C-alpha positions in Angstrom: 62.8 121.7 -46.9 65.4 119.1 -47.9 65.1 115.5 -46.7 68.3 115.9 -44.6 67.0 118.9 -42.7 65.2 118.1 -39.4 62.2 120.1 -38.3 62.0 120.9 -34.6 59.1 119.4 -32.7 58.6 120.8 -29.2 57.2 118.6 -26.5 55.8 119.6 -23.1 57.1 116.7 -21.0 60.6 115.2 -20.6 59.7 112.2 -22.8 57.3 111.1 -25.6 56.7 107.6 -26.9 57.5 106.9 -30.5 53.9 106.0 -31.5 52.7 109.3 -30.0 55.4 111.3 -31.7 54.6 109.9 -35.1 51.0 111.1 -34.7 51.9 114.5 -33.2 54.4 115.2 -36.1 51.8 114.1 -38.7 54.2 111.4 -39.9 51.4 108.8 -39.2 47.6 109.2 -39.6 46.8 107.3 -36.5 48.1 104.7 -34.1 47.4 101.8 -36.5 49.4 103.6 -39.2 52.2 104.3 -36.8 52.4 100.7 -35.8 52.5 99.6 -39.4 55.3 102.1 -40.3 57.3 100.7 -37.3 56.6 97.1 -38.2 57.7 97.7 -41.8 61.0 99.1 -40.7 60.4 102.5 -42.1 61.0 104.5 -38.8 64.5 105.5 -37.8 65.5 107.0 -34.4 68.9 108.7 -34.5 69.7 107.0 -37.7 68.9 103.4 -36.5 65.7 101.5 -37.5 63.5 101.3 -34.4 61.0 98.5 -33.9 59.5 99.4 -30.6 56.4 101.7 -30.7 56.8 102.4 -27.0 60.4 103.6 -27.3 60.9 106.6 -25.1 62.2 109.7 -26.9 63.8 112.7 -25.4 64.9 116.2 -26.5 67.6 115.9 -29.1 66.4 112.6 -30.5 65.7 112.6 -34.3 63.0 110.5 -35.9 62.9 109.9 -39.6 60.1 108.4 -41.8 60.0 108.4 -45.6 62.6 111.1 -45.9 61.0 113.4 -43.3 62.9 114.1 -40.1 61.8 115.7 -36.9 64.0 116.7 -33.9 62.5 116.6 -30.5 62.9 119.8 -28.5 61.6 120.9 -25.1 58.7 123.4 -25.1 59.4 126.6 -23.3 
């Protein structure tokens, strides 16, 4: 998979918080790692650096960390 290609990540609910998504997508090992990635400015949401771990994400949003990108989709 190339670094520009997003991988779909289905979620059950209408929304997921950024910290939760990083763990679910295996982009962060745990909450502490997720917080550090965000504080270091390494997390982008829809191409913009995001500094809020509690940012609400919805279907269609794309999150990138270290060249890996996931696109949120609705499950089912």
